[in-house]
N, C-alpha and C positions, 0 to 999 in steps of 0.2 A: 469394642470399636477398634482398639489397638490391633486386634487380630486381623481385622479387615485391612487396616492401614498396612500392616506387615505383609498381608497376602498380595495387595496391589503392588507394593515395592518388589516383592519376590518375582512377580510376573514380569515386571519391567526390567529388573536386573538380569533375569534369565535370558531376556531378549538382547542383552548387551548394553543396556543403558547404565551409565555409571551411577554409583550410589547417591551422590548428592543431587543429581538431576532426577533420579527416580523418586527421591523424597519430595522434591518440589512438585513433580507431576502428580504424585499421589495426593498431596495436599490440595493442589489445584482442582483435581477431579472431585474430591470430596466437597470442596467449597462450591463449585459450579453445579454439581449434580444434586448434592444433598442439602446445600445451604448451611453448612456447618463450618465453623472457624477452626484454625489450628489449635487453639486452646480447647475447643470442644472435642476435637479428635483425641488430644492427649488426656482428656478427662473421661474418655470412653462413652461419648454420647451415643445412644443406641440408634439414632435415626439412620445412620449409614447402612445398617444391616438390611434395611428395607430395599436398598439399591445394590446389594452385593452382586447379584448376577449381572446387572447392567454395568457396574463399575469394573468387574473383572473382565467382561467382554471388551469394554473400551480399552482397558489396560493391555489386553492381548493385541488389539489393533495397533496401538502405539508401539508396543514391543516389536511388531513386525515392520515398523518403519513408517506408518501413516502419521502425518503431522498431528500434533495434539489439537491444533486449532480446527482441523477438519473433523476430527473425532468429536470435539465439543460442539462444532457448528458455529463457533464464534471466536473472535479475537479482540483483545483490548487495543485501542488506538486513541492516543491523546485523551485518555480518561473516559472514553466512551466504548460501548460494546458494539462491535460490528459483526454482522453475520458473514461467515465465509463458508465456501463449499468448493469441492473440486470444480475447476473451471475458472476460478478467480484466484489471483495471487494473494497470499497471506501478507497482511501489512507488516512492515518492518520498522524498527526504531529509527533507522536513518531517515525514513520518510516523515516521521514525526518532526525531525529537525528541519526538513524542507518546509513543512507546513508552518512551523514556528517562524521561519524567515518570511514567508508570504504574509502571515498575520502581522509581523513586526512592520513590514513595509506598508501593508494595506491600511493599518490603523492610523497611519499618518496622513491619509487622504481625507479631504473635507467632504467629498460626496460619496454616496453609496456606490459600490463597485459592481461592474458586470464582469463576472469571473468565469473562465472556461477551464475545465479539467479534461485534458485529452488522454485517453486510455485509462478510464476511471477505475476499471476492475471492480473491486468491492464497493467503490464509492467513498473510501475512507477519506481521501483528500477533499473531495467536493463536499461531503457531509460536514466535515470538521470546519471548513471555511464558511459554510452556510450557518453553522452554529456560532462561530466565533466573530465573524466580521458583520457588525450590525448593519442591517439593511441591504446586504449584498444580494444580488441576483446571481445564482450559481447554475451553470450548465455543465453537464457531464457527457462526454462522448466515448463510445467504445464500438468496436466491430463485433463484439461477442454478445449474443442475446442473453447468455447466462450472466455475464457481468452486468448488463444493463438492468436485468431483473433484480439482481442482488443489490445494486446501487439504489434502486427504488425502495427496496425493503429496508435498507439501512437508513435512508432518509426518513421513512415513516417511523422506524424504531427510535430515532433520535429527534423526532418532532421538528424536522426542517423541510423546506421545499427545495428540491433540486430537479431541474428539468433535464431529462435524459434523451439522448438522440443516438441512433445507430449511424455512425459515420466511420468510413475507412479513409483516414487521412492520406494514405499512400495511393489510393485509387480514385477518389472522388474529385473529378476535375472542377466541379462547381466551387470547390474551396478556393479557387483562384479569384473569386469575386467576393463580394460582401453579402452573398445570399444568406449566410448564417448569422449576420449581425456583426456588431463591432464591440470589442471587449477592452476593458481596462487592464485585465490581468489574464495571462495564459499560464497555466502550470501543468507540467507533465512529468510523470515517471514512466517513460516508455520502455519497451524491451531494449536492453542494452548489453546483455551478456553474449559474448562471441561463442560460437559453436566449439571452438578449440579450448574454451575454459571449462567444459563439462567435466573433465577429469579432476578438477579441483573442487567440484561441488559435492554436497552431501547427498547421499542416496535418497533420503526422504523428499528432498526438493526435486531431484531429477525424476523420480518415479511417480510423484503425486501432483506437483504444481504444474500449471499449464505452460507448455512450451511457447504457445502464442504470445504469452505475456513476458517471457524471459529472454528469448534468443533473437539475435540478428546475425546476418551472414558475416563470416570472418573477413570477407573482402570489402565490406561496407559497414563498419561498426557505427558510423555516424548517421546511418540511414534516417532514423526517426528525428534526430536533432535537426538535420538539414531540412527535412520536409516541414517540420513544425516551425522552424525558424523562417522559412520562406512564407509559410502561411501567416505567421505573425506580422510580416510586413504588409499583408493585405487586410487583416481583420483586427489588429491592435490599433487603438487610438494613438495619436501622437503622444509620446512620452509614456506609453503603456508599458507594462512590465511583463517580461517573459522569464519563467523559472523552470529549470530542469533538475531532476535527479539524474546523475550520470554514472557511468562506469569509471571507477577510480583510475583506470589505465589511460583515459582519454580526456582528462581535464583540460590540459593545455590546447589540445586539438579542438575541443568544443569552443573554448574561448576564442581562438583564432578564427574559426569558421564564422562565429557570430560577428566578430569585428569586421571580417571581410564582407559580410552581408550589409554592414552599415550600422549595426547596433552600437549603442554608446554605453559607456560605464559598465562594461562587462566585468563581472566579479565572480571569482571562484572561491568557494568555501569548503573547508574540510568538515567531516563528521566527527562524532565524539571519539572515534578510533584513530583519528589523524589521517584519514583517507580523503583525497579529493572526491567530493560527493555531490555538490550543488553548484549551480550557476544561475546568476541573475543578469539580465540584460535589459536595456531600455531602448524602445523603438524611437528613432529620431522624429522630431516634429515634421 
């Protein structure tokens, strides 16, 4: 078995992946595909040899720059397994921190919450909130059919109910009314990377993850925050909560924009890396 482990690492390192990361990926592949632990790998468990061809092919894809999560078809998020595929954004650790903040605030409410996740992607936020906030009714919007189907599958995978709807918040004029209901919480991790930031990004993200979920025009970086903030004034209840994951470059600008809209107690939080990453605001009564 150690020979297979060695061979997987060799494929990865030959593709330019550093030794430590190659070890971690090799062990992850063996665990996910073969169902064997690190200890079993080191004890030469024979089960992996059955999957040798598949594992080496997967390793080659990763070595060529394809994200590990797309190769495996899944990603871990808040202790749950989420299906991911090309066309949906791979969940990030920073988004787990956003979800933790929503849960922290939501658990303090006496009544079951009506929650809306805008730009749901894989559904990781919506599914986690449906799993964690007892009695919550969770709705998820996206403009992408692939994203909506993935979100549905992730709700089923994790045994929760999430209502999905195809909605384009930038184009659908009906969103100016309460046609879609009234919510206690709106949370969104919208596209927020400026086109000019592409040169700073890793190749595997640029070449494989969906541009639709990543980028906003350089001349309007607050595009989605502004639109969703306006929407919240229509479909949030009085004292309803609005949460954003944000581009670290524009924390103060998002805070000021929401304050100018009339939102109260606007709060900016940093992520575990010390970057401005999350905003909470309260709709006035």
